[in-house]
N, C-alpha and C positions, 0 to 999 in steps of 0.2 A: 194821681191817681191813689186810690184809698187803700189801697194794697200793696204790699211790696214781701218780696220771694227772698228765700235764703236759701242757700249752697251750701254745708261747711266744704271746705278747699281740702283741708285733711281730714280723714275720714275713713273710720275702716273699709274694707269692702263687703261690700252685698255678698253674704256668703259664709266670712271669717267667722269664729266664734265671738271675735270682740264685738262685732256689728252691731246686735241689738241692745248687749248694754250701751253702747254709744250711743242709739238712738234716746233710750229711755234716759241717760243724764242729760241730754239735751233737752228732751220733751218734760224733764224735771224744771230744768233751767225756765225753760219758754211758760209752765205751769204758773212757775213762781212769780212772775213778772208778768203776765197775765191776771192771772188771779183765780188762777182754773181755766175757765172758756176755752176748753184746746181739747181737739179730736188727735188720735192717734190711729193713722189706718197704716196697717198694716198689708203685704202684700202675700202673704202665707200663713198658714194658723199654727202654723210652727214659729212662727216671727213671732204671734198673736200673745202668745203662752209666755215666750222667754222677757218681749218686750215689756209685755204686764207684769210681771213679776219684777225685774227688776225696776220698774219705774215705781211699785207700790216700797217697793225699799226705799228708792233716792228721795220719796216724799214724806220716810217714817218720820216723826219726831217734827215735823213740824208746828212752829208756834201758832199762826192760825194753819189750823190742817188742811190740806187738797185732798179731796173722796178720788179714789181711783176708780172708775167702773169699766168689768172688763166683758163684751159681750160674748157671753156665753152661761153669764152669770144668772140671768134675767131675762125675760123674754124682751125684743128689739123696744116694743112700744112702750115698755115699762123702763129701761133704762134708758130711751130718750125721754119720757117723764121725771125721772128722777135726773139727769141729768140738767133738765132744764130747770128744777127746783130749787137743784143745789148752788149756791153760790158758787162753792170753788170744787168744782169738777173736772176734772179728766175723763172721758171716755176713749176707751183701746178698741178697736174695731178691726174687721177685716174687710174682706170686699164687697157683701152684702150689706157695707156701711158708706158704701161709697157713692151709692146712685139713692135716690130718691128720699134723702133726709133731709127734712128743710128747719135750718136757727134761723131765724132773720134776726137783721139787726148786734147786735152787742151781745147776746147771749153765746156765742163763737167766734174768738180774735183770734184763733192761731189753727194750724192744720198741719200736722206733721205725719209727712211722708213716707216711712221708711226706706224703699230703696224706688226703682223707676218698675213701673208694673208692667213688661216685660210677658204675653202669655208665657207658657210653661214649657220648653222646645222639646219633652219628652211625654204630653199630651200627645195621644194616636190621633184627637181632630187636628190638633196644632200638627203636627208629621204631614198629615194629608192633607191639609194646605200646604204645608210648606213645597212637597213634592207635586202638587199641582201646579202652582207657582214658575218653578223649577223647570216642569215641558214645558210652560211657557215661553219660558227663559226670558224670566222677568225675575230682579230680587227679592228672593223670600225676605231679608231682612226690612230693605226699606218699604218695600208693598204692603210687607202682613206686619212683621214684629213696630219698627217705628210707626205705623198710621194705627195699628190697636193701642199700644200703649200712648199715644197721642192720644186718642180718644177717653183712654181711661184716669190720662193725667188733668183732663179736662171738665170728664165728672168729679174726681175729688178732690178739683180746685174748687167745682162751683158750689160744694159741702159751706163755702167760706165765703166766697163771691155769690149773694145770692140778688143783690140788686148795685144799683150805681154809687149810692150810700154806706154800702156795708165797709166796715173797714177792717184792716186784720192781716194778718203774717202768715204768708204759705213756706214750712219750712220739707225741702226735698232730701234728705239724706243721704244722696247718690251723686257723687261727684261729679258722674258720665254727665251729667246735665249741662254743665259748663265744659270740662274736658275736649270730651268727644265732639266727632265734626255734627251726627245727626241729633247732639242736644239743642243746635241751633233750630231746627223744624221742632224738636219736644217745645220748646221755651216760642214757638210762635203759635201752639195751639193753645197757652195758657191766657188768661185776660192779659190785657197789656199789665205790667205792673214791674219797680223800678228793684233790679239784683244789688242787696247789699254783701258786702263785703266781709263783714268780722260778726263775729258770732253778739260783739258788746253792742251792732251796731243795731242787729235783730231784734235781743232785748229791750234794749231801749225805748225803737221802736214801740214793741208792745207796753213797754213802762206807759208812751205816751197814750195810746191808744187807751192804754187801760182804764 
């Protein structure tokens, strides 16, 4: 397998104030190891802003600068062109960057996802879907939340692994992928990739493929 998966074992819980800064710190370490060439994908626009701000700070004052490109600062196509033209760049995007973006080969070697992309439970469409499944006597959690999350994760991972020969590291900053029973279902939806146990292993892998 050309790709590796890293899920930090002890990490701030999604929703905690400490989560976005922790994502940014790990993303900065990955970007340094990979020489840029990274996407950070967030599940909410609020996280997008706080992760981007913290990442800019974390990468300030690098001897070899790494540019942080942020969704919303320019049109999507322009940001993508800039990402491809800038040897050392990190792009921070939300849901619209999960799909339909193709970066082939070594231009992108690391994708960091801030948390498992569960559907937002307070969304009226989601609520309606949950009610319907429950009246059918089905498990809304397994049949809807886990199933939808698996599809989203597959799309996110698809940014990284476009072909058999693409090499990279997928980082998911959400320990539930490993600690919860449903994590197995979600991992099965990803392309087969060995799970790394420590941040050092993850950074070593990035340096090796960079």
